[in-house]
N, C-alpha and C positions, 0 to 999 in steps of 0.2 A: 486687288483684282479678284481674288477668290470670294470676297464677300460682295463684290459686284455680280459676279456669276449667279450666286446663291440667291441674291436679290431679284436678278432677271428669271431665275427658275421659279421663285415665288409668285412673280408677277404673271408668269405663263400659267402657272396654276391657277390662280384667282380668275384668268381669263377663261380658262377651260371650266372652271365651276360656274363661271356666269354662262357660259354658251349653254352648258347643260342645263341650268336654271331656266333660261329663256325656251329651251327646246321641250321644257316640261310645262312651264305656264301658259305659253301661247296656245297650245291645243287645248289646255283646260279653259280658257277664256273662250276659245271657239264654242264649246258646248254650252256657254250660258245662252240661255234662251230669254230671260227676262231683259228689261230696259237698263243701260248702262246708268247708274246713279251712284252716288258718294259712297253709299255702303258696298256696292259691289267693287268700286275702286279701291277703298281702304282695304276690303278682304284680299284683293288681287295684290296689293303690296305687301301685305303681311305674308301672304303666301309666298310670294317672291323671296321676301327675306329669310323665311323659314328655310325654304328650299335652297337658297343660296348657302345658308349655314351648313346644310347637310352635304351638299355637293362640295364645299370648301374643305370639310373634315375629310371626305373621301380622297379629293385631290391632293392635299397635304399629307395626310397620314399614310396614304396608300399610294397614290400616284407618284409623287414625288420620289419616295423611297424605291419604286420599282423602275422609274427611268433611271436614276443613278446607279442602280444595279446593273441595268443592261448597258449604260454607257461606260461602265467599267470593262465590261468584256468585248464590247463592240466600238470601234472607233466612230461610227457614224449611226445614230438611230433615225430610221427613216419613218415615212408616213405610216406604212404598214404596221411597223412595231408599235407606234403610239396609238393607232386606231384599235389595235388588238389588245394593247395594254389597257386603253381607256374603257374598252368593253368589258375586260376583266375586273377592273376597279369598279366599275357601276353595278355588275351582276354579282360579284363574289360575296360581299357581306351579307345582302339577303339570302343568296342562294346557300350559303353554308349554315346561317341560323334557321332557316325553313326546312332544310333538310335534315338536321338534327332533330328539330321539333316532330318532323314526320316520322323518323326512324325510331324516336324515343316513344312513340304513341300519343304525341300530341295531335289535337284536331284543329289546327288553325283553319279559320274561315274568312271568306271575303264576301263582301255585299255585292249581289248581282242586282245591279240597278236596272235591269230591263224588266225583272218582275218582282222587285223587292224581297226575294227570297236568299237566304245565306246558303248556298251550295257547299258541299265538302269541298276541301281545297285538295283537289286531285294533281294528278301529274301534269294535266293539261294547263290547269291555272298557274302551276308552278313554272313550267317552261315559257308561257306566255310572259309572265311576271319578269322572269330572267331575261327575256328578249327585250321587253320595255326598258328595264333599267339598264341592260348592256348597251342599248342603243343611245340612251342619254349619255353613258360613259364614252361611248364611241364619238359622240359629238364633242365632248370635252376634249378627248384624245387628239382628234383632228385639230382643234383650236390650239391646243398646246403645242403640237408640231408647227403650226403657222407661226405662233408667238415666237416660238424658238427660232425658227427660220428668218424671220423678219429682223431678230435682234442680232444680225450680223455685224453690224456697225455700232458705235457707241451712241451716235445720235438717234438712231433707230431705237435700241435696245431701251434708253431714257423715254423715249415715246410710248413703248410698251408699258414700261413701269408706271407713267403717268396715267395711262388709259386704265391700267388695273386699279390705281388708287382712286380715281374718279369714279369708275363705275362700283367699286366697293362702297365708296362712301354714299353714293347715290341709293344704293340697296338699303343701306341702314339710315339714312336721313329722311327720305321720302316719307316712309310710314309715320315718322314724327311730325313732320311738317303737314302732310295732306290728311287731315283728320275729319270726321263728323264732328262738327261743333255744335249740331242742333241738339234741342231737347230730348231726341229720340235716342241719342247716345248717353245712356246713363252714367258713364265714366268719363264724360268730356272735361269734367273738373274734379280733380282728386280730391279737392278740398270739400266738396259737396256732399253731404250724408246722404247716401242712398240707402233706403230702408223699404223692403218689401212688407206692405201692410195688409193685402188681402191676396190669398190664393185660392182658385177655386177651379172646377172641371165644369165646362159648358158642353154639355151633351146636344149639340146643334148638328144635325145630320150633313155630312159633306157636301150633298148637293145643294144645300141652301148656304153656302159660304158667301155667295155673292150678295145674299139678302143680309147677312150679317156684316158684310163690308159697307154695304149702303146704310146700314143702320148706325154704324160707327160714324160713316162720313155725316151723315144728317146731324148725329148729335155733336160732332166735332164742330160743324159749322155752326150751329146754335150756340155753343159753349165757346167760340173762338179758340178752339184748340187745334194744334198742328196735326195733320194726318199723315201717316205713311203706311203704303202697301209695298210688302216685299213678298216675292213667290220665287222659289227655284224649282226649275223642272228640267228633266232630261228624257230625251226621246219621247216627249209627249206625256211623261208621267209626272206628277208633282211629286217632290220630294219633301218640302216643307214650304207653308206658307204663314203669314202673319199681317196683322193690321194693328197699328198704334197710334194713340193718341197722347198728347203732351202739350204742355206748356211751360214758359220760363218761371212761372210763379211756384211751381213746385209739385206738379204730378205727372205720372206717365202710367197709362193705361194701354195694355196690350193682350192680344188674343193669338195664341199660336197653334198651328194644326201641323202635325207630322204624319202625313198618310204612309210614308214608307215604314216608320217604326210601328205604326198599328198592323201593318201586315206582317212584320216580323214576329211581334208579341200581340196576338189577338186580344189579350186583356186589356191592353191600351186602348184598343178601339172602343170598349166598354166605358172607359173614362171619359172619352171625348177630348175636346180641346182643352187648352191651359189658360186661364184668364189670370194675368197678374196686375196687380196695382201697386205702385211705388209711390212714396213721397220723396221728394227731392229736396226739400228744404225743412230743417227743423222748425217747429213753431207754426207750419202752415197747415190749415185744416182742410184736409183732403176727403173729409168725410161726406159733406153735402153734395159734391159733385159725383162722388162714388154711388151714394144713394140714388141719386137721379138716375145714372147710367144703369144701375142694376134693376132699377124700377122699369126702366124701359125694355130691358132684355126680359124681364119676368112677363111682361105684357105680351111679348112676341112668342117667347119660348117658355111657357109656364113650367115650373118644377123641373127645369133642367139645368139648374145652377146647384152644384154641391162645393160647399166652402171646406177648405182643409186647413188644419192646424200645423204646428211646426213638425209634427210626427206623422203627418198624414192623415190624422183622425178626423172624422166629419164633425164639422161645427154648425151650430145654429147661425141663422142670419146675423142677430145682434151680437153674438159672441165674436163672429169674424169682423163687425165693424168696430170692434174694440181695438183692432190693429195688432201688431204685434210689437213686442218689447224690444 
């Protein structure tokens, strides 16, 4: 009987963690402005799994002991106690660690996505973050109370346990089942040797990104390469964007631009975008296609490509075309 009660409490804690996870993930998805595709879906599933793991740790390591402590002193733990307890569990770990850091002279910062600049982590940000985390904990606390209340009879209690098991399995299984299996996912097959052969900075003006995209699209169509465009923006500001070409024969070419990072570190803006060329299969000759693309880029943006070695040193074109060991 005691084991059954503890099992039901654990199931209620898992449901509380799942509810807090959903309360965090759904608003995050609502902020996505780009088209939903397999990349966004896989990132969302991975975010859900990671958030659920963190929420479960809070619920099991802090929430359950707090509930057991209160239930020893009170015959009935009501909805208000569960809600307030959930708020405390959600906010307390971050609140204590951040407060210690601030008092100890640390300078934790947070990224302000509205203008790309990292402001000082002051008391306003501290309180607002506590409120956000506490509200997630409050959702979890209310869910925990509802699950305990529903578990009044044996039949209902086992339904709660079954729901907790199914949801937990779903959170961990879906990221494994739903994966990007295209050549754009460099790690789709762990047996495939992925090797970065060419790394370069492409100093293309940001306002010419569309032209760069079209250049890649035309080249990909001519060479029968798959093309993918990804962009992540928030409140009308581009956070990062990329365009990639690949084929199953064994090559992946991508250009990545991170405007937000360039705004934080002005020196990054001078380096430009990042051009990366990977070979996906050993023994496949990636050089002819690479030379062709680099030649096209040189025609449109002459002397705008800087090749980098393993340590970031500048390489000549022919040295870069030797690839990396």
